[in-house]
N, CA, C and O atoms as a GROMACS GRO file, in nm:
protein
  248
    1MET      N    1  -7.225  -6.305  -4.961
    1MET     CA    2  -7.093  -6.250  -4.944
    1MET      C    3  -7.006  -6.348  -4.869
    1MET      O    4  -7.048  -6.411  -4.772
    2SER      N    5  -6.885  -6.361  -4.914
    2SER     CA    6  -6.792  -6.449  -4.845
    2SER      C    7  -6.694  -6.366  -4.765
    2SER      O    8  -6.648  -6.261  -4.812
    3LYS      N    9  -6.663  -6.411  -4.648
    3LYS     CA   10  -6.566  -6.342  -4.565
    3LYS      C   11  -6.428  -6.397  -4.597
    3LYS      O   12  -6.409  -6.517  -4.615
    4GLU      N   13  -6.332  -6.306  -4.602
    4GLU     CA   14  -6.196  -6.348  -4.628
    4GLU      C   15  -6.124  -6.368  -4.495
    4GLU      O   16  -6.124  -6.280  -4.409
    5PHE      N   17  -6.065  -6.483  -4.480
    5PHE     CA   18  -5.989  -6.513  -4.360
    5PHE      C   19  -5.841  -6.517  -4.396
    5PHE      O   20  -5.806  -6.555  -4.508
    6PRO      N   21  -5.757  -6.477  -4.304
    6PRO     CA   22  -5.614  -6.482  -4.336
    6PRO      C   23  -5.568  -6.626  -4.355
    6PRO      O   24  -5.610  -6.717  -4.282
    7SER      N   25  -5.484  -6.646  -4.452
    7SER     CA   26  -5.432  -6.781  -4.474
    7SER      C   27  -5.333  -6.814  -4.364
    7SER      O   28  -5.295  -6.728  -4.285
    8GLU      N   29  -5.294  -6.937  -4.358
    8GLU     CA   30  -5.201  -6.981  -4.253
    8GLU      C   31  -5.073  -6.899  -4.255
    8GLU      O   32  -5.020  -6.868  -4.148
    9ARG      N   33  -5.022  -6.864  -4.373
    9ARG     CA   34  -4.895  -6.792  -4.380
    9ARG      C   35  -4.911  -6.645  -4.341
    9ARG      O   36  -4.812  -6.579  -4.308
   10ASP      N   37  -5.034  -6.591  -4.345
   10ASP     CA   38  -5.058  -6.451  -4.310
   10ASP      C   39  -5.080  -6.431  -4.160
   10ASP      O   40  -5.074  -6.317  -4.113
   11ARG      N   41  -5.103  -6.535  -4.088
   11ARG     CA   42  -5.129  -6.522  -3.945
   11ARG      C   43  -4.999  -6.497  -3.870
   11ARG      O   44  -4.894  -6.547  -3.908
   12LEU      N   45  -5.008  -6.417  -3.765
   12LEU     CA   46  -4.890  -6.385  -3.684
   12LEU      C   47  -4.867  -6.493  -3.580
   12LEU      O   48  -4.961  -6.548  -3.522
   13THR      N   49  -4.740  -6.521  -3.557
   13THR     CA   50  -4.705  -6.613  -3.448
   13THR      C   51  -4.717  -6.536  -3.318
   13THR      O   52  -4.719  -6.413  -3.318
   14PRO      N   53  -4.723  -6.606  -3.208
   14PRO     CA   54  -4.729  -6.535  -3.079
   14PRO      C   55  -4.611  -6.440  -3.059
   14PRO      O   56  -4.627  -6.332  -3.002
   15GLU      N   57  -4.492  -6.479  -3.105
   15GLU     CA   58  -4.375  -6.393  -3.091
   15GLU      C   59  -4.390  -6.267  -3.176
   15GLU      O   60  -4.358  -6.156  -3.132
   16GLU      N   61  -4.440  -6.284  -3.298
   16GLU     CA   62  -4.461  -6.169  -3.387
   16GLU      C   63  -4.567  -6.076  -3.329
   16GLU      O   64  -4.555  -5.954  -3.338
   17ARG      N   65  -4.671  -6.135  -3.272
   17ARG     CA   66  -4.777  -6.056  -3.212
   17ARG      C   67  -4.724  -5.975  -3.093
   17ARG      O   68  -4.759  -5.858  -3.076
   18LYS      N   69  -4.638  -6.039  -3.011
   18LYS     CA   70  -4.578  -5.968  -2.898
   18LYS      C   71  -4.491  -5.853  -2.946
   18LYS      O   72  -4.496  -5.743  -2.890
   19ALA      N   73  -4.413  -5.877  -3.049
   19ALA     CA   74  -4.325  -5.773  -3.104
   19ALA      C   75  -4.408  -5.659  -3.161
   19ALA      O   76  -4.376  -5.542  -3.140
   20ARG      N   77  -4.515  -5.693  -3.232
   20ARG     CA   78  -4.602  -5.589  -3.289
   20ARG      C   79  -4.666  -5.506  -3.179
   20ARG      O   80  -4.671  -5.383  -3.188
   21ASP      N   81  -4.714  -5.573  -3.075
   21ASP     CA   82  -4.777  -5.503  -2.964
   21ASP      C   83  -4.678  -5.413  -2.890
   21ASP      O   84  -4.712  -5.302  -2.851
   22ALA      N   85  -4.555  -5.461  -2.872
   22ALA     CA   86  -4.453  -5.381  -2.806
   22ALA      C   87  -4.420  -5.257  -2.889
   22ALA      O   88  -4.406  -5.147  -2.835
   23GLU      N   89  -4.410  -5.274  -3.020
   23GLU     CA   90  -4.381  -5.161  -3.108
   23GLU      C   91  -4.495  -5.059  -3.105
   23GLU      O   92  -4.472  -4.939  -3.102
   24ARG      N   93  -4.617  -5.108  -3.106
   24ARG     CA   94  -4.733  -5.018  -3.098
   24ARG      C   95  -4.734  -4.942  -2.966
   24ARG      O   96  -4.764  -4.822  -2.963
   25ARG      N   97  -4.699  -5.011  -2.858
   25ARG     CA   98  -4.696  -4.947  -2.726
   25ARG      C   99  -4.590  -4.837  -2.724
   25ARG      O  100  -4.616  -4.728  -2.673
   26LEU      N  101  -4.472  -4.865  -2.779
   26LEU     CA  102  -4.366  -4.764  -2.784
   26LEU      C  103  -4.408  -4.645  -2.870
   26LEU      O  104  -4.383  -4.530  -2.834
   27ASP      N  105  -4.473  -4.673  -2.982
   27ASP     CA  106  -4.521  -4.564  -3.068
   27ASP      C  107  -4.623  -4.478  -2.995
   27ASP      O  108  -4.621  -4.355  -3.006
   28ALA      N  109  -4.712  -4.542  -2.921
   28ALA     CA  110  -4.814  -4.468  -2.848
   28ALA      C  111  -4.749  -4.382  -2.738
   28ALA      O  112  -4.789  -4.268  -2.717
   29GLU      N  113  -4.649  -4.438  -2.669
   29GLU     CA  114  -4.582  -4.361  -2.564
   29GLU      C  115  -4.509  -4.241  -2.623
   29GLU      O  116  -4.510  -4.132  -2.565
   30GLN      N  117  -4.446  -4.260  -2.738
   30GLN     CA  118  -4.376  -4.150  -2.803
   30GLN      C  119  -4.475  -4.042  -2.848
   30GLN      O  120  -4.449  -3.923  -2.832
   31ALA      N  121  -4.586  -4.084  -2.904
   31ALA     CA  122  -4.688  -3.988  -2.948
   31ALA      C  123  -4.741  -3.910  -2.829
   31ALA      O  124  -4.765  -3.789  -2.839
   32LEU      N  125  -4.760  -3.976  -2.717
   32LEU     CA  126  -4.808  -3.908  -2.596
   32LEU      C  127  -4.706  -3.806  -2.547
   32LEU      O  128  -4.743  -3.694  -2.511
   33ARG      N  129  -4.576  -3.844  -2.546
   33ARG     CA  130  -4.471  -3.750  -2.505
   33ARG      C  131  -4.469  -3.628  -2.597
   33ARG      O  132  -4.460  -3.514  -2.550
   34GLU      N  133  -4.478  -3.652  -2.727
   34GLU     CA  134  -4.477  -3.541  -2.822
   34GLU      C  135  -4.598  -3.450  -2.801
   34GLU      O  136  -4.586  -3.328  -2.809
   35HIS      N  137  -4.712  -3.510  -2.775
   35HIS     CA  138  -4.833  -3.431  -2.749
   35HIS      C  139  -4.816  -3.346  -2.623
   35HIS      O  140  -4.853  -3.229  -2.622
   36GLN      N  141  -4.761  -3.406  -2.519
   36GLN     CA  142  -4.742  -3.332  -2.394
   36GLN      C  143  -4.644  -3.217  -2.413
   36GLN      O  144  -4.664  -3.108  -2.359
   37LEU      N  145  -4.536  -3.240  -2.490
   37LEU     CA  146  -4.441  -3.132  -2.517
   37LEU      C  147  -4.507  -3.020  -2.596
   37LEU      O  148  -4.483  -2.902  -2.569
   38ALA      N  149  -4.589  -3.055  -2.692
   38ALA     CA  150  -4.658  -2.953  -2.771
   38ALA      C  151  -4.756  -2.874  -2.684
   38ALA      O  152  -4.767  -2.753  -2.698
   39GLN      N  153  -4.825  -2.941  -2.594
   39GLN     CA  154  -4.918  -2.874  -2.505
   39GLN      C  155  -4.844  -2.778  -2.412
   39GLN      O  156  -4.890  -2.667  -2.386
   40GLU      N  157  -4.729  -2.822  -2.361
   40GLU     CA  158  -4.648  -2.736  -2.272
   40GLU      C  159  -4.599  -2.613  -2.348
   40GLU      O  160  -4.602  -2.502  -2.295
   41ALA      N  161  -4.554  -2.631  -2.471
   41ALA     CA  162  -4.507  -2.518  -2.551
   41ALA      C  163  -4.621  -2.420  -2.578
   41ALA      O  164  -4.602  -2.299  -2.572
   42LEU      N  165  -4.739  -2.472  -2.606
   42LEU     CA  166  -4.855  -2.388  -2.629
   42LEU      C  167  -4.891  -2.309  -2.504
   42LEU      O  168  -4.920  -2.189  -2.511
   43ARG      N  169  -4.888  -2.377  -2.389
   43ARG     CA  170  -4.921  -2.311  -2.262
   43ARG      C  171  -4.822  -2.198  -2.233
   43ARG      O  172  -4.862  -2.088  -2.193
   44LYS      N  173  -4.693  -2.225  -2.253
   44LYS     CA  174  -4.591  -2.123  -2.228
   44LYS      C  175  -4.608  -2.004  -2.322
   44LYS      O  176  -4.594  -1.889  -2.280
   45ASN      N  177  -4.640  -2.032  -2.447
   45ASN     CA  178  -4.660  -1.924  -2.544
   45ASN      C  179  -4.781  -1.839  -2.505
   45ASN      O  180  -4.776  -1.716  -2.513
   46LEU      N  181  -4.889  -1.904  -2.463
   46LEU     CA  182  -5.008  -1.829  -2.421
   46LEU      C  183  -4.978  -1.742  -2.299
   46LEU      O  184  -5.024  -1.628  -2.291
   47GLU      N  185  -4.900  -1.796  -2.204
   47GLU     CA  186  -4.862  -1.717  -2.085
   47GLU      C  187  -4.779  -1.595  -2.127
   47GLU      O  188  -4.799  -1.485  -2.076
   48ARG      N  189  -4.685  -1.616  -2.220
   48ARG     CA  190  -4.601  -1.506  -2.266
   48ARG      C  191  -4.685  -1.398  -2.334
   48ARG      O  192  -4.668  -1.279  -2.308
   49LEU      N  193  -4.776  -1.441  -2.422
   49LEU     CA  194  -4.861  -1.345  -2.492
   49LEU      C  195  -4.951  -1.270  -2.395
   49LEU      O  196  -4.975  -1.150  -2.412
   50ARG      N  197  -5.001  -1.339  -2.295
   50ARG     CA  198  -5.087  -1.274  -2.195
   50ARG      C  199  -5.009  -1.169  -2.117
   50ARG      O  200  -5.058  -1.059  -2.094
   51ALA      N  201  -4.887  -1.205  -2.077
   51ALA     CA  202  -4.804  -1.110  -2.003
   51ALA      C  203  -4.772  -0.988  -2.090
   51ALA      O  204  -4.774  -0.875  -2.041
   52GLU      N  205  -4.745  -1.011  -2.216
   52GLU     CA  206  -4.719  -0.898  -2.306
   52GLU      C  207  -4.841  -0.808  -2.319
   52GLU      O  208  -4.830  -0.685  -2.317
   53ARG      N  209  -4.958  -0.869  -2.332
   53ARG     CA  210  -5.082  -0.791  -2.345
   53ARG      C  211  -5.109  -0.711  -2.219
   53ARG      O  212  -5.145  -0.594  -2.227
   54LEU      N  213  -5.092  -0.774  -2.103
   54LEU     CA  214  -5.113  -0.704  -1.976
   54LEU      C  215  -5.015  -0.588  -1.961
   54LEU      O  216  -5.053  -0.480  -1.916
   55ALA      N  217  -4.890  -0.608  -1.998
   55ALA     CA  218  -4.792  -0.500  -1.991
   55ALA      C  219  -4.828  -0.387  -2.087
   55ALA      O  220  -4.814  -0.269  -2.052
   56ARG      N  221  -4.872  -0.421  -2.205
   56ARG     CA  222  -4.912  -0.321  -2.302
   56ARG      C  223  -5.032  -0.242  -2.251
   56ARG      O  224  -5.035  -0.119  -2.262
   57ASP      N  225  -5.130  -0.311  -2.195
   57ASP     CA  226  -5.248  -0.245  -2.141
   57ASP      C  227  -5.212  -0.153  -2.024
   57ASP      O  228  -5.265  -0.042  -2.012
   58ALA      N  229  -5.121  -0.200  -1.938
   58ALA     CA  230  -5.080  -0.121  -1.823
   58ALA      C  231  -5.006   0.005  -1.867
   58ALA      O  232  -5.025   0.112  -1.809
   59SER      N  233  -4.921  -0.007  -1.967
   59SER     CA  234  -4.848   0.110  -2.013
   59SER      C  235  -4.938   0.208  -2.090
   59SER      O  236  -4.911   0.328  -2.094
   60ALA      N  237  -5.043   0.158  -2.150
   60ALA     CA  238  -5.136   0.244  -2.224
   60ALA      C  239  -5.222   0.325  -2.127
   60ALA      O  240  -5.266   0.435  -2.163
   61LYS      N  241  -5.246   0.276  -2.007
   61LYS     CA  242  -5.329   0.347  -1.910
   61LYS      C  243  -5.253   0.461  -1.842
   61LYS      O  244  -5.314   0.550  -1.783
   62LYS      N  245  -5.120   0.458  -1.851
   62LYS     CA  246  -5.041   0.563  -1.782
   62LYS      C  247  -5.043   0.692  -1.855
   62LYS      O  248  -4.982   0.789  -1.811
   0.00000   0.00000   0.00000
């Protein structure tokens, strides 16, 4: 089996590599923010549903 190596024109320059890494870092930070927002929304929804259930249970016992 022969391994394929990138040709000279396919290799990234140091500047291109820096730009690619910066873009990846920004993408990762954005994905993390989106994940945190989704987790917060889920937590708030669970708290709301729990409060509703507790209120329903309390009114059913009366």
